[in-house]
N, C-alpha and C positions, 0 to 999 in steps of 0.2 A: 391635549396637544399631540399630533401625529408626530411618530418616529421618523427620521429621515429616511429616505428609500433604500432598502439592502440591496446591493447590486448582484447577490448570488441568485443563480437560478433554481428552483426548487421544483422537483416533479413529485406529484402527489399520486400515489396508485392506490384506489378504493373502489371496490365494485358499489358501494353503497352509497348513492349521491348524497343522501341526508348527511350522513356522518363526513363525506367529503367536502361539503359544505361548511361544516363546523371547524375543520382543518383550514381550510382557505380562509374562513373569517379570523381564525387566530393568527395565521401568517400574514394576512393583509394588516391587520391589526399592529403586527411587529414591524410593519414597514417593507414588507417582503411585495414586491411587485411583480417579480419575473416568475411568474408561477404556471405550471402545466398541470392539468387534471386528467387523470387517465383511468376510466371505469373497467376497462377490459383488459385481463392480464393475459389474455391469448396473445404470443408473440411480443411479451413485453421487453425480451432483452434486444430485440431488433428495435424497438421504439426508443429504448434508452440509449441505444447508438445513435439515432437519429437526433434525439433531444439534447443529449450531451448536458445533462443537468449538473449542477455542482452538490446539491445535496438532495436526497429520496428520503421520501415520507411514505410509509407502506402501513395501510390501516387494514387489518383483517378482522372483521367483525367476529366470525366464528369459525376459524381455521380447522380444516381436518389436518390429519398428517401429511398427506400429500402435499398439500397446498403449501403448508410450513416449510417442507422438504424443498419445494420448487422456490420459494423466496429464499431459502437459506441458500439455494445454489447460485441463485441470482446475486446474494450478497457477496458471495466468493470471487465471483465473476467482474463485478462493476468496479471494484477499488475507489469506492466513493464513502462518504459518511452515510449512513442510513440509519433512520429513526423509524420504530415499529411500534404501532398500537395494535395488540390483541386484547380481544374481551376474555378469553380464557386460555390459560397456559399451565403446563405442569413443569417439574423440576428439571425433566429430560429435555424438554423443548427448549427452555432458559438456557441449557447448557449449549444446545444445539447451536442457539442464536449466538452465543459468545464465539463457539467456535468458527462462525461462519464469518464472524466479522461485523456482525450488527453492533452499531456503535451505541444505541441508547435503544432498549428494550422495556415498553410499560404495558403491564397488564391491568385491563380494567380500569383505565383512568383517562379516555378520551374526552377532554372537555378544552374548550376554547383557549383558555388562559395557560393551560399546560402546553400548548404547542411550540411556543416561541423557547421556554427553557428546555424542554425535550432536543428542539433542533440545536440549540446552543451545546448542550452537552454531548450530542452526536458529534458535532463538527470537533468539539473539543479533544473528545476521545480518539476521534480518526485521526487527528494531528498528531496527538501525542503518541499512538500505535506507529503511524507512518514513521515517525520521528527514530522511535526505538529500533525499527525495522532497518532504517537507514544507517542508523548509528553500528546496529549489528553487522551489516554488510561491509561498512567502513572498515570495522575491527577485523573482519575475516580477511580482506582484501589486504590489510595492512601486514597482517600475520603471513598471509602466502607470499607477498613481497619479500618479507623479512627472510623468509626460507629460500626465496630464489637468490636474495642478495648474499647470504650465507655461503650457499652451494657455489655461486660465480666467485665469490672471495676464494672459496676452498681451491676451484682450479686455477686461479690466477697465481695463488701462492705455490700451488705444485708445478705448474709449468713454467712461472717466471721467477720463481724464488722470491717473492714478495714477503713482507710481514702482512698480518691482518690489517692493519691501519694503512698501509701502503696500496694494498689491494683494494681496499674499500675507496680511499683518495682517487685512484685509477678510474673506477666505476662511477664515482659522483662526478670528476671532470669531463669523463666520456659523455656522461648523460647532460651536462651542462652545455658541452659544446655542440652536442647534437639537439639541443633543445627537446630532451625527451625524459622521461621519468626513468629514475635508477631502476626500478623492477624490469621496464621493458629491457633496459641494456643488459642486465642481469639474465634475463630469459634468453635474450638474443645469444649471449656468450655460452648459456648452457647447451643451447640447440647446436651452436657451430662446433662445441667440444665434442658433442655426441656423435655429429658427422665425420668429425675428423678422426676420432679414436677407433683403433683397428676392431672389426667385428671378431666374434669368436669364429676360428677357422679359417681366419685370414691371417692369423699371426704367424 
Protein backbone atom coordinates (compact mmCIF):
# COMPACT_ATOMS: atom_id res chain seq x y z
CA UNK A 1 0.00 0.00 0.00
CA UNK A 2 1.40 3.37 -1.06
CA UNK A 3 1.79 6.03 1.66
CA UNK A 4 -0.20 9.26 1.16
CA UNK A 5 1.60 11.99 -0.82
CA UNK A 6 3.87 14.13 1.34
CA UNK A 7 3.50 17.84 0.52
CA UNK A 8 7.07 18.73 1.52
CA UNK A 9 9.39 19.66 -1.34
CA UNK A 10 12.75 17.90 -1.24
CA UNK A 11 15.94 18.90 -3.03
CA UNK A 12 18.45 16.10 -3.60
CA UNK A 13 22.03 17.19 -4.32
CA UNK A 14 24.13 14.34 -5.69
CA UNK A 15 26.78 14.33 -8.41
CA UNK A 16 26.47 10.54 -8.76
CA UNK A 17 23.33 9.79 -10.79
CA UNK A 18 23.12 6.15 -9.68
CA UNK A 19 23.23 7.07 -6.00
CA UNK A 20 20.75 9.90 -6.61
CA UNK A 21 18.32 7.37 -8.07
CA UNK A 22 18.57 5.31 -4.85
CA UNK A 23 17.64 8.36 -2.79
CA UNK A 24 14.86 9.31 -5.20
CA UNK A 25 13.40 5.77 -5.04
CA UNK A 26 13.47 5.85 -1.22
CA UNK A 27 11.71 9.21 -1.16
CA UNK A 28 9.06 8.19 -3.68
CA UNK A 29 8.42 4.96 -1.76
CA UNK A 30 7.87 7.13 1.33
CA UNK A 31 5.28 9.28 -0.47
CA UNK A 32 7.45 12.28 -1.38
CA UNK A 33 6.32 13.49 -4.79
CA UNK A 34 7.70 17.03 -4.97
CA UNK A 35 11.34 16.19 -5.72
CA UNK A 36 14.12 18.09 -7.45
CA UNK A 37 17.36 16.27 -8.27
CA UNK A 38 20.49 18.36 -8.89
CA UNK A 39 23.71 16.69 -10.09
CA UNK A 40 25.95 19.76 -10.33
CA UNK A 41 27.02 21.50 -7.12
CA UNK A 42 28.35 24.55 -8.97
CA UNK A 43 26.13 27.53 -8.17
CA UNK A 44 24.05 25.40 -5.80
CA UNK A 45 23.29 28.27 -3.38
CA UNK A 46 21.55 30.17 -6.19
CA UNK A 47 19.63 27.03 -7.22
CA UNK A 48 18.41 26.55 -3.64
CA UNK A 49 17.14 30.14 -3.61
CA UNK A 50 15.27 29.49 -6.86
CA UNK A 51 13.83 26.11 -5.82
CA UNK A 52 13.07 27.02 -2.17
CA UNK A 53 12.90 23.40 -0.93
CA UNK A 54 11.50 22.46 2.49
CA UNK A 55 14.20 19.84 3.06
CA UNK A 56 17.60 19.15 1.48
CA UNK A 57 19.31 15.78 1.07
CA UNK A 58 23.02 15.93 0.20
CA UNK A 59 24.89 12.80 -0.86
CA UNK A 60 28.68 12.99 -1.08
CA UNK A 61 30.15 9.72 -2.28
CA UNK A 62 33.79 10.43 -1.42
CA UNK A 63 34.06 14.06 -0.34
CA UNK A 64 37.36 15.87 0.00
CA UNK A 65 37.89 18.47 2.71
CA UNK A 66 37.06 21.43 0.43
CA UNK A 67 33.80 19.89 -0.77
CA UNK A 68 32.73 19.13 2.80
CA UNK A 69 33.56 22.68 3.88
CA UNK A 70 31.53 24.09 0.97
CA UNK A 71 28.54 21.94 1.93
CA UNK A 72 28.88 22.96 5.59
CA UNK A 73 28.94 26.64 4.60
CA UNK A 74 25.79 25.98 2.60
CA UNK A 75 24.19 24.33 5.66
CA UNK A 76 24.86 27.42 7.78
CA UNK A 77 23.32 29.70 5.16
CA UNK A 78 20.10 27.97 4.09
CA UNK A 79 18.30 27.56 7.46
CA UNK A 80 16.50 24.36 6.43
CA UNK A 81 16.60 20.73 7.56
CA UNK A 82 19.58 19.05 5.89
CA UNK A 83 20.25 15.32 5.76
CA UNK A 84 23.71 14.33 4.57
CA UNK A 85 25.03 10.95 3.40
CA UNK A 86 28.81 10.47 3.12
CA UNK A 87 30.77 7.31 2.39
CA UNK A 88 33.81 8.22 4.48
CA UNK A 89 34.26 10.64 7.34
CA UNK A 90 36.32 11.34 10.43
CA UNK A 91 35.48 12.74 13.85
CA UNK A 92 36.54 16.28 12.82
CA UNK A 93 34.16 16.23 9.85
CA UNK A 94 31.30 14.93 11.98
CA UNK A 95 31.96 17.72 14.51
CA UNK A 96 32.04 20.27 11.68
CA UNK A 97 28.74 18.90 10.35
CA UNK A 98 27.08 19.40 13.76
CA UNK A 99 28.54 22.92 14.06
CA UNK A 100 27.25 23.73 10.57
CA UNK A 101 23.71 22.75 11.53
CA UNK A 102 23.45 19.55 9.50
CA UNK A 103 20.40 17.90 11.04
CA UNK A 104 21.29 14.28 10.19
CA UNK A 105 24.72 13.02 9.13
CA UNK A 106 25.10 9.37 8.11
CA UNK A 107 28.42 7.74 7.27
CA UNK A 108 28.51 4.72 4.94
CA UNK A 109 24.80 4.07 5.05
CA UNK A 110 23.16 4.95 1.73
CA UNK A 111 20.32 2.47 1.32
CA UNK A 112 16.87 3.13 -0.11
CA UNK A 113 15.07 2.10 3.09
CA UNK A 114 17.19 4.45 5.21
CA UNK A 115 16.26 7.61 3.30
CA UNK A 116 12.87 8.24 4.93
CA UNK A 117 14.00 7.66 8.57
CA UNK A 118 16.97 9.94 7.94
CA UNK A 119 14.75 12.66 6.49
CA UNK A 120 12.30 12.33 9.41
CA UNK A 121 15.20 12.65 11.83
CA UNK A 122 16.57 15.71 10.02
CA UNK A 123 13.19 17.48 10.12
CA UNK A 124 12.63 16.55 13.78
CA UNK A 125 16.07 17.75 14.89
CA UNK A 126 15.84 20.93 12.84
CA UNK A 127 12.45 21.79 14.36
CA UNK A 128 13.71 21.06 17.87
CA UNK A 129 16.80 23.24 17.34
CA UNK A 130 14.73 26.05 15.80
CA UNK A 131 12.35 25.94 18.77
CA UNK A 132 15.28 26.12 21.19
CA UNK A 133 16.77 29.12 19.35
CA UNK A 134 13.37 30.85 19.32
CA UNK A 135 12.87 30.25 23.05
CA UNK A 136 16.38 31.57 23.76
CA UNK A 137 15.66 34.73 21.75
CA UNK A 138 12.35 35.20 23.56
CA UNK A 139 14.10 34.81 26.94
CA UNK A 140 16.75 37.38 25.93
CA UNK A 141 14.08 39.77 24.74
CA UNK A 142 12.12 39.34 27.96
CA UNK A 143 15.24 40.02 30.04
CA UNK A 144 16.01 43.13 28.00
CA UNK A 145 12.41 44.36 28.42
CA UNK A 146 12.61 43.76 32.16
CA UNK A 147 15.77 45.90 32.34
CA UNK A 148 14.07 48.70 30.37
CA UNK A 149 10.98 48.56 32.59
CA UNK A 150 13.12 48.68 35.75
CA UNK A 151 14.99 51.74 34.45
CA UNK A 152 11.74 53.45 33.44
CA UNK A 153 10.22 52.73 36.86
CA UNK A 154 13.31 54.29 38.46
CA UNK A 155 12.88 57.45 36.37
CA UNK A 156 9.19 57.76 37.29
CA UNK A 157 9.91 57.14 40.97
CA UNK A 158 12.63 59.84 40.96
CA UNK A 159 10.81 62.46 38.89
CA UNK A 160 7.20 61.97 40.04
CA UNK A 161 7.67 60.63 43.54
CA UNK A 162 5.83 57.39 42.78
CA UNK A 163 6.25 54.08 44.54
CA UNK A 164 7.58 51.15 42.49
CA UNK A 165 4.13 49.60 42.13
CA UNK A 166 2.61 52.97 41.13
CA UNK A 167 5.35 53.52 38.54
CA UNK A 168 4.74 50.07 37.06
CA UNK A 169 0.96 50.60 37.04
CA UNK A 170 1.45 53.88 35.15
CA UNK A 171 3.69 52.21 32.57
CA UNK A 172 1.22 49.36 32.10
CA UNK A 173 -1.77 51.72 31.82
CA UNK A 174 0.06 53.84 29.22
CA UNK A 175 0.94 50.73 27.23
CA UNK A 176 -2.68 49.55 27.28
CA UNK A 177 -4.02 52.98 26.30
CA UNK A 178 -1.61 53.21 23.37
CA UNK A 179 -1.98 49.52 22.45
CA UNK A 180 1.78 49.03 22.65
CA UNK A 181 4.12 46.77 24.58
CA UNK A 182 5.23 47.92 27.98
CA UNK A 183 8.87 47.55 26.89
CA UNK A 184 8.29 50.05 24.07
CA UNK A 185 6.76 52.57 26.49
CA UNK A 186 9.67 52.07 28.89
CA UNK A 187 12.22 52.56 26.09
CA UNK A 188 10.49 55.74 24.92
CA UNK A 189 10.47 57.13 28.46
CA UNK A 190 14.20 56.36 28.93
CA UNK A 191 15.01 58.05 25.61
CA UNK A 192 12.93 61.12 26.51
CA UNK A 193 14.52 61.33 29.95
CA UNK A 194 17.97 61.20 28.34
CA UNK A 195 17.05 64.07 26.00
CA UNK A 196 15.58 66.18 28.79
CA UNK A 197 18.39 65.70 31.31
CA UNK A 198 21.04 68.46 31.24
CA UNK A 199 24.25 67.54 29.49
CA UNK A 200 27.66 67.76 31.10
CA UNK A 201 28.92 71.34 30.78
CA UNK A 202 25.41 72.80 30.43
CA UNK A 203 24.57 72.54 34.10
